[in-house]
N, C-alpha and C positions, 0 to 999 in steps of 0.2 A: 382902175389898177392895170399894172403892167407886169408881165412875168417873161422871163426868158428860159427856156426849154432847151437842152441839149441832147441829141439823140446820136448814138455811134452806131454806125453800121459798116460791114465789111462789103466792099464793092470791087467789081472786076478789074483792077489794076493789075498791071503785071508783076509789081513790087509786093502785092498782097497788103497793102497798107490798109489802116484805117481811115476812114473819113468820118468827120463830125459834121452834123447839121445844126445849127444854131436858128432858134425861131424867137423872135419876139413877138409876143401877144399883148394885144392893148384891148381893153374892154371898158366902155364908158356907158353908163346908164343912170336913169332917173325913174324914179317909182312914185306914184300918186295914188291915193285911194279917198273916195267919198262914200259916205253913209246916209242912208235916209229913213227915218223912221215912218210907217205907213199905218197909222191907227195906234191902238195901244198894244197890238200883239206882233205885227208883223214888220220886219226891218230888212232892208236890202243894202249892200255894199257892191261897188264896183272900183276895180283898181286897173292901171294900165302900166306896165313897165316899157319903156322905149329905150332901147340900146344901140351901140355900134360896136362892132367888134372887128378887127384887124388882126392879120399876122403877116410876117416878114420872115421867109426862112431862107437860109443861105448855106451852102456847103463849102467848107471853109478852105479845102484845097482847089487850087486851079483846075478847071476854068472859073470854078466859084459860081456856079448857076445860082440864079435867086428865082423864088417864087413868092408873090405877095397878093393878098387879096382882102377884101372887106364886105361886110353885110350889115345891113340894118335889121332890128327886129323889134316886133310889136308884140308883147304877151299880155293879154288880159286875164283878169280875174272877177267873177261874179258870184256873190252870194246871197242867199235868201235865208232867213231865219224865222221861225214862228214861235213865239213865248206863250204857250197854251195857258199856263199858270205858273206859279212860284216853283213848282216841281217838273216841269216838262218842257224841255227846248227841242224844237225839231230845226235841221238845218240842211242845205243843198248847196254845193258848192261845185263850179266849173271853172277850170283854170289851164292855161297853157304853159307850157315849158319850152325852151329853147337853149341849144347849144351850137356854138360856131364852129365853122370849119377850121382845117388847118392842114398839115402835112405829115407824110410819113417820111422817115429817111430813106435815102436811097437804098436800093437794094441789088446784090449781086447779079450782074448780068443784064441789069435793066438802065444802064446809064448812071448819070450822075444828078440828074435833076431830082429833087425833093418832090415826092407824089402827092398832090392836093388831094383832100376829100372834102366832102359836102357838109353842111350843117345838117343837124337833124331836129326833129321837134317831137313834143307830145301833148295830147289831151288828157286831163285827170277830171273824172266825175266822181262826186262822193256824197252820200247822203248819209245822216245820221240823227242820232237823238242822245240827249243827255237828260236823265231821269231820275227823280229821287222819290223814294217809296218809304212806307213804314216810318212816318212821321221823319223822314231824313235819315234813318237809320241803314237804310239801303241806298246805293248810288250805283247807276248803270250808264256808261258810256258805250252806245253801239254805234257802227258804221259799216257800210258796205262801199265799194269802190269800184271803178273801171278805168283803166289807163291804156291808152292806145299810143304806141311810140312809132313813128314813122321816119324811115331813113331810105326813101326810094333810089336816090341817085348814087350809084358806085362812082368812085373816083376816076379820073383819068388814068391810064395806064392800069387799070383793073388787074390785068393778069401778072402785074408784076409785085403786087402787094402780098407780104406773106400770108400764109393760110389763117392764122391766128389773130391777123388784122383786118380780114375782108368784114364787110358790114354786112348785116342781114337787114333785108329791106323794111320788115316791121315786126312787131311784136305786141301782144296783148297780155295785160295784167287784170285778173279779177279777185276780189278777196273780200274779207269782212275782219272787223277788229271788236272785240267784247272786253270790256274791263268792268269788275264789278268790285265793290267795296262795302263792306259791312262793318257797322259800328255797334257791337254788342254792348259796349258801355262807354263811359267818357275817356277811358283808359284803353280800351282794346280797339283795334282796327284789323279787319282780315280783308285780304285783297286777292284777286283772281285775275289774270289777264289771259285771253286766248285770242289767236290769230290764225287767218287762213289765207293762203296766197296759191293761185294758179295762174303762173307765167309761162307763155309758149310763143314761139315764132309763129306768125300768121302768114 
């Protein structure tokens, strides 16, 4: 996929003109997954996404500075599931996420070069269960998760990045989800979903 992003910013020119930064983004990726049954009750899946992300940013007015870079990414996913019986399934999933770097538009008083920022990534861990009770009249989906987001490298020219753009080094999200469905009769279904999330900078 390819995308073009335009960012407008006022910079320190004598005529107080607006300069626009055009960014070409290109992302090419492939994903594959394999599954393996281990006995009658246990199954494992493993997947891998391989990607190449590139960006090319240029400020349109002279001297038209250009900033370009690219990065390869490997993001795996591994899952285990245990089918205890026809009404109870338990699972565990570990996966990595990735976001490519890019550029900020030039900022007032900081020159005309687009300011690059680094890529960031996260690891997600989830465990859950899908359960049928009361002869299938009650269905419960429960899960707990932990997500760690890492963005340790501030961009070059960090002091010139606006406050609302400045990256946080890392954060953690913990929580759970619970969904319950009750079937009192063949024509009536009742549902309740509850979620909790605690996200904070670490």
